[in-house]
N, C-alpha and C positions, 0 to 999 in steps of 0.2 A: 571575238569576231567583230569586224568593222562593217557598218551598214550605211546605206544611202537610200533616202526616200525622196523620190521625185514626184511632185504633185503639180498638176495643172490647175489653175484657178477654176472655180465652179462657174456655172452658167451665169452670165451677166446680162443686164439689160442692153438692148441694141445700141443706144446712144443717149447722150444727154447734153446739157448746156455746157458742162465742164470739159467736154472733149473725151477722147479715149482714155486718158489717164485717170479720169474721175468717174468712169462707169462703175456703177454699183452692182451687187449681186441681185439677180432675179429671185423670186420666191423658190423656184425649182432649184436654183443654185444653193440657196441657204439649206434646203432640205438635203441636197446631195452632199454638201460639205459635212453636215452632221452625220450622215451615214458613213462617210469615209472616216471621220474621226472615231466613231464607235468601232469600226472594223480595225483600225490601227491599234486602238486600245485593246481589243480582243486578241490581236496578234502579239501584243506585248512589246511592240517597238516603242522606243523612248529616245527621241533625239536629244543630243547634248547641245547642238547648235541648230538653229533654224534660220535660213536665209530667205527673205521674202522680198519680192519685187515691190517697189514703192507705189504701184498702181492700187487704187482703191479696191478693186475686185480681188486682188491677191491678198491684200491685208485682211479684207473681210472673210475670205475663204479660210485663211489661217486662224483668225480669231475664233471662228466657229469650230474648226478642227481641234485647236488647242483647248478650248473650253470643254469639248466633248471628251477628249483623250487625256486631259491633264498634262499637256506639254508646257515646256518652258516658253517664255516670251520670245518672239521672233526678232531678228535683226533686219530692219528695213534697209534695202540697198537699191539705190537708183539704177545702178549698172545692170541689174537683173531685168529691169523693165524691157520687154520685147527683145531680150538678148538672144543671140544665136547660140547654137550648141557649143561652138568654139569658145565664145565668151564665158558661158556657164562652166565649161570644163576648166578654163583658166582660173576662174574663181574657186572652184573646188580644190584645185592644186595648192591653193594658199591655206588650206585647212591645217590647223595645228596638228602635228603628228599623233599625239595621244588621244585625239578625238575619236570616240567609238561610233557615233552615229550622227550624220548630218541630214537635215531635211532641207530641200530646196523647193520653194513655191514660186512658179513662174508661168510662162506663156508658151503657147504653140506658135510657130513650129519648133522653136528651140528646145523646149523641154522634152517633146516626143522624140526629136532627133537625137538628143543626148541619151535618153533611155535606150534607144535602139543601138546607137554606136557603142555604148559602154557594155551592153549585154554580150557575153561570150556564149554563142549557141551551144557549145559543148558542155558548159557548166550550168546553163539556165534551164528552168522549167520550160520544156518545149511548147506546151500548150499555151502557157502564159506569154511566151515570146511571140508566138504566132498571132495571138490576139492583139498584143501591143503594136505589132507591125501593121496590122490591118487598120487600127483606129485608136486615137488617143483623145477621147472626148473631154469636155469640161469635167473637172474633179477627178479625172483618171489619176491613178497613183501606182507607181512602180516601186517595189521594195526590193533592194538588191544587197547582196553581200559583196563587199569590196575586197578584191583579191590581191591588192598591191598597196603600197604606201600612198597617201593622198598626194604627195608631191610628184609622184610618178604616174598618176592616173592617166590612162589613155584608152582608146578603143579596145573593147574586148576584155577589160580588166574587172568586170563585175559579173556576178551570177544573179540573174533575175529570179527571185524567189516567189514573188506575188505580183500580180497585175490586177488591180481592183478598179471597177467603175461603179458609179451609183446604180446603174442598171443591175449589176450583179447582186446588189443588196436590196432590190425592190424599188429603186428610184428611177429617175429618168436620165438618159444620156444625151439630151438634145445639145446640138452645137449652137 
């Protein structure tokens, strides 16, 4: 089975002297990322490759998730920073065919739109898809089964299995 994990960065501070790219995680964001990491570990998902936006908040989010879940080091990619769903999909299509699980850590609206577009309503958990379409807050995570080869990935080619937010795990979902 081939899997895709889409993760929005956790709650970040409103701004700083380094501009948007250098915004760090807020304390609630650090807590939310740890909760998501623990849940991914509990679910038994294990990415082979992790693609992480170069923004500080996404790198910090993934560092916490990885430390909690025991994941591989992430590949930092500038092109993921504030990327649209189209750009993110183009990047996923470049995944090596034998790769079993990819995790992508990025930003809204691109990450939420990608999760929505890739989810096939007939194959997805209906309640999870409904919640995903309502809101994709900081540290929200979509775990999907990929139903086609990476190079052919397009809208409707995934089955949403799990949609997780920090609130689901006792944390906060603040935007």
